[in-house]
C-alpha positions as CSV (number, residue, x, y, z in Angstrom):
1,M,0.1,0.0,0.3
2,P,1.4,3.4,-1.1
3,A,2.0,6.0,1.5
4,A,-1.6,8.4,1.9
5,L,-3.3,10.8,3.9
6,D,-6.8,10.6,4.9
7,I,-9.3,12.9,6.4
8,A,-12.9,12.4,7.8
9,F,-15.3,14.7,8.9
10,T,-18.3,14.1,11.2
11,C,-22.1,14.4,10.0
12,D,-22.4,18.0,11.7
13,E,-18.6,19.0,10.6
14,T,-17.7,20.0,13.9
15,R,-14.9,17.4,13.6
16,A,-12.3,16.5,11.7
17,A,-9.8,13.7,11.3
18,L,-6.3,13.6,9.4
19,Q,-4.6,9.9,9.4
20,L,-1.3,9.7,8.0
21,F,0.0,6.6,6.5
22,H,3.2,5.3,5.2
23,P,4.1,1.6,5.4
24,K,7.6,2.7,6.9
25,G,6.3,4.4,10.4
26,N,4.3,6.7,8.7
27,I,7.5,9.1,8.2
28,I,7.1,12.3,6.8
29,T,7.9,12.2,3.2
30,G,7.6,15.1,0.7
31,E,5.0,13.6,-0.8
32,I,2.9,13.4,2.7
33,I,4.0,17.0,3.6
34,A,2.3,18.0,0.1
35,A,-0.7,16.1,1.0
36,L,-1.5,17.8,4.5
37,S,-0.6,20.9,2.7
38,S,-3.2,20.3,0.0
39,A,-5.8,19.0,3.1
40,L,-5.6,21.9,5.0
41,E,-6.6,24.0,2.2
42,S,-10.4,22.5,2.8
43,I,-10.3,23.4,6.3
44,G,-10.9,26.7,6.6
45,D,-14.1,27.0,5.1
46,R,-16.5,24.9,7.5
47,P,-17.8,27.0,9.7
48,H,-18.8,24.7,12.4
49,L,-15.3,23.0,12.5
50,K,-14.5,22.8,16.3
51,L,-11.5,20.1,16.0
52,L,-8.6,18.9,13.8
53,T,-6.8,16.0,14.8
54,I,-3.9,14.1,13.4
55,E,-3.1,10.6,14.0
56,G,-0.8,7.9,12.6
57,H,-1.9,4.9,11.0
58,G,-1.3,1.9,13.2
59,P,0.9,1.6,16.5
60,D,3.0,4.7,15.9
61,F,2.4,8.4,15.4
62,S,5.7,8.4,12.7
63,F,9.1,7.5,12.6
64,G,9.8,11.4,11.7
65,A,10.9,12.9,8.7
66,S,12.4,10.5,5.2
67,V,15.8,10.3,5.8
68,P,16.9,9.5,2.0
69,E,15.1,13.1,1.4
70,H,17.5,14.4,3.7
71,T,20.2,14.5,1.0
72,S,21.9,17.5,-0.3
73,E,20.1,16.5,-3.6
74,H,16.3,16.6,-1.7
75,I,16.6,18.5,1.4
76,G,16.4,22.1,-0.2
77,R,13.0,21.3,-1.6
78,V,11.7,19.3,1.3
79,L,12.8,21.4,4.3
80,P,11.2,24.9,2.8
81,A,8.2,22.8,2.0
82,M,8.1,21.4,5.5
83,H,8.2,24.8,7.1
84,E,5.4,26.1,4.9
85,L,3.1,23.5,6.4
86,I,4.2,24.6,9.8
87,Y,3.1,28.1,8.9
88,A,0.0,27.0,7.7
89,W,-0.6,24.4,10.2
90,L,-0.4,27.7,12.8
91,D,-2.6,29.9,10.9
92,L,-5.7,27.2,11.1
93,P,-8.6,28.5,11.9
94,V,-9.7,25.7,14.2
95,V,-8.3,24.4,17.5
96,T,-6.0,21.5,16.5
97,A,-4.7,18.2,18.2
98,A,-2.4,15.3,17.6
99,I,-3.6,11.9,19.0
100,V,-0.2,10.0,19.4
101,R,0.4,6.6,19.9
102,G,3.6,4.5,20.0
103,R,6.6,6.4,18.8
104,C,6.5,10.2,17.7
105,L,9.8,10.9,16.7
106,G,11.7,13.7,14.5
107,G,9.6,16.0,12.1
108,G,6.4,13.6,13.2
109,F,7.1,15.4,16.8
110,E,7.2,18.9,15.2
111,L,4.2,18.5,13.6
112,A,2.6,17.2,17.2
113,M,4.2,20.2,19.0
114,T,2.6,22.8,16.5
115,C,-0.6,21.6,17.3
116,D,-2.4,23.3,20.1
117,F,-2.8,19.9,22.2
118,I,-1.3,16.8,22.2
119,F,-3.5,13.7,23.2
120,A,-1.2,10.6,24.1
121,S,-1.5,6.8,25.1
122,E,0.8,6.2,27.7
123,D,3.1,4.2,25.3
124,A,3.5,7.1,23.6
125,T,7.4,8.1,23.4
126,F,8.6,11.6,21.8
127,G,12.2,12.1,20.5
128,L,14.2,14.3,18.2
129,P,17.1,11.8,17.0
130,E,18.1,14.5,14.7
131,I,21.7,14.8,16.3
132,S,22.6,11.5,15.8
133,L,22.5,12.3,12.1
134,G,24.9,15.3,12.6
135,V,21.9,17.8,12.2
136,F,19.2,19.5,14.3
137,P,15.4,20.3,14.1
138,P,14.8,23.4,12.6
139,A,11.1,23.5,13.7
140,A,11.6,21.9,16.6
141,A,14.1,24.5,17.7
142,A,11.7,27.3,16.5
143,I,8.8,25.8,18.6
144,L,9.6,23.9,21.6
145,P,11.7,26.7,23.5
146,A,8.3,28.5,23.4
147,R,6.0,25.4,24.2
148,V,8.1,24.2,27.4
149,G,10.9,26.7,28.1
150,S,14.5,26.8,27.0
151,A,16.0,24.4,29.4
152,R,13.6,21.6,28.5
153,A,13.9,22.2,24.8
154,T,17.4,22.3,24.6
155,S,17.8,19.0,26.4
156,A,15.4,17.3,24.0
157,I,17.2,18.6,20.6
158,V,21.1,18.2,22.2
159,T,20.5,14.8,23.4
160,G,18.0,13.5,21.2
161,A,16.6,11.6,24.3
162,R,13.4,10.2,23.8
163,R,10.8,11.3,26.7
164,T,7.4,9.5,27.7
165,A,4.1,10.8,27.2
166,S,3.9,11.1,31.2
167,E,7.3,13.1,31.3
168,W,6.0,15.6,28.2
169,C,2.8,16.0,30.1
170,E,4.4,17.3,33.5
171,A,6.5,19.9,31.1
172,G,3.3,21.2,30.0
173,L,3.6,19.8,26.2
174,V,0.4,17.1,26.5
175,E,-2.5,17.6,27.5
176,L,-3.7,14.2,28.4
177,V,-2.4,10.5,29.0
178,S,-4.5,7.8,28.2
179,T,-4.3,4.7,30.0
180,G,-5.8,1.1,29.4
181,G,-5.8,1.5,25.8
182,T,-9.0,4.3,26.0
183,L,-7.5,7.1,23.8
184,A,-9.9,7.6,21.4
185,A,-12.8,7.2,24.2
186,D,-10.5,9.8,26.2
187,V,-10.6,12.0,23.2
188,D,-13.7,11.9,22.7
189,A,-15.0,13.0,26.2
190,W,-12.4,15.8,26.1
191,F,-14.1,17.2,23.3
192,T,-17.7,16.6,24.7
193,R,-16.4,18.1,28.0
194,Y,-14.4,21.2,26.9
195,L,-15.2,22.0,22.8
196,A,-19.0,20.5,22.3
197,P,-20.7,23.1,24.2
198,R,-18.7,26.4,23.0
199,S,-19.1,28.6,19.9
200,A,-17.0,27.1,16.7
201,S,-16.5,30.7,16.1
202,A,-15.2,31.8,19.7
203,L,-13.0,28.8,19.6
204,R,-11.5,29.9,16.1
205,H,-11.1,33.4,17.4
206,A,-9.6,31.9,20.9
207,A,-7.3,29.3,19.3
208,A,-5.9,32.5,17.1
209,A,-5.6,34.7,19.8
210,A,-3.5,31.9,22.0
211,R,-1.5,30.8,19.0
212,L,-0.4,34.6,18.2
213,G,2.8,35.1,20.1
214,L,3.9,31.6,19.2
215,R,3.3,32.4,15.2
216,A,4.9,35.6,15.3
217,H,7.8,34.0,17.0
218,V,8.1,30.7,14.4
219,R,7.6,33.7,11.9
220,E,10.6,35.4,12.8
221,V,13.1,32.3,13.8
222,L,12.0,29.5,11.5
223,P,13.2,31.5,8.5
224,K,16.6,31.9,10.1
225,L,17.2,28.4,11.5
226,E,16.1,27.1,7.8
227,R,18.9,29.1,6.5
228,L,21.5,28.0,8.7
229,Y,20.6,24.5,8.3
230,L,20.4,24.5,4.5
231,N,23.7,26.7,4.2
232,D,25.9,25.8,7.0
233,V,24.9,22.5,8.2
234,I,24.1,20.0,5.8
235,G,27.0,20.6,3.6
236,T,29.4,19.6,6.7
237,E,31.0,16.5,6.3
238,D,29.1,15.1,9.5
239,A,25.8,15.8,8.2
240,T,26.8,14.1,4.8
241,E,28.1,11.0,6.9
242,G,25.4,10.8,9.4
243,V,22.9,10.5,6.7
244,A,24.9,8.0,4.4
245,A,25.6,6.0,8.3
246,F,22.0,5.6,8.4
247,L,21.4,4.8,5.1
248,A,23.9,1.9,5.2
249,K,23.2,1.0,8.8
250,R,26.4,1.3,10.2
251,A,27.7,3.4,12.7
252,P,28.6,6.9,11.8
253,Q,32.0,8.1,11.6
254,W,32.8,11.7,12.6
255,T,35.3,13.9,11.6
256,D,34.3,16.7,13.9
257,R,34.1,19.0,9.9
């Protein structure tokens, strides 16, 4: 089955759900980015919509961005496209949430942290493994400090360590950790309690107001991080080695250059 993106609306159009699918862990490819960007264009003209969710097909949210597309041949196209998706996501006139099961890594984690809320199963783990490839995650470097503070963000970005849903819940990034395999029901209950009784118009304006500072920050900082990544980082010997080693399934041999 090829990579795909499904979008479904409830009968009353108060909720919409996006589901990522890629046979290799729902990786975020250029194709998926384009499909997501296209899907978002159909969201803004639905006046009754109160919540847009995104989740991965199967046991994992996403293993992250496609490593083969992080070669110098492709990254100059794929990275700006991903960042345009981030901007569009922050501009969406609806409350957004990521529903996370299993692994949520790299670009998948960046997409999740762009949402207003993250709902996670107790087995969910989050991480930014880009450092193991000799690079860094630009969108996370722009978004995560604003969401959880500089110290926590620095630890996640520099170490690449995975952390549990409970740890990120304590940090304020995850809204809800579901136990006992009831994540879908818990999200439904949260929606029924907090969003269903509200005006969709009021929710749109409240979400825009809550994101205002984050949007301005990301619009200012992310282009600088993108230039740093494309102009300075991706051409280093170690960035090239990190990607090559991953694709060859071997340990990288760093030169520190």
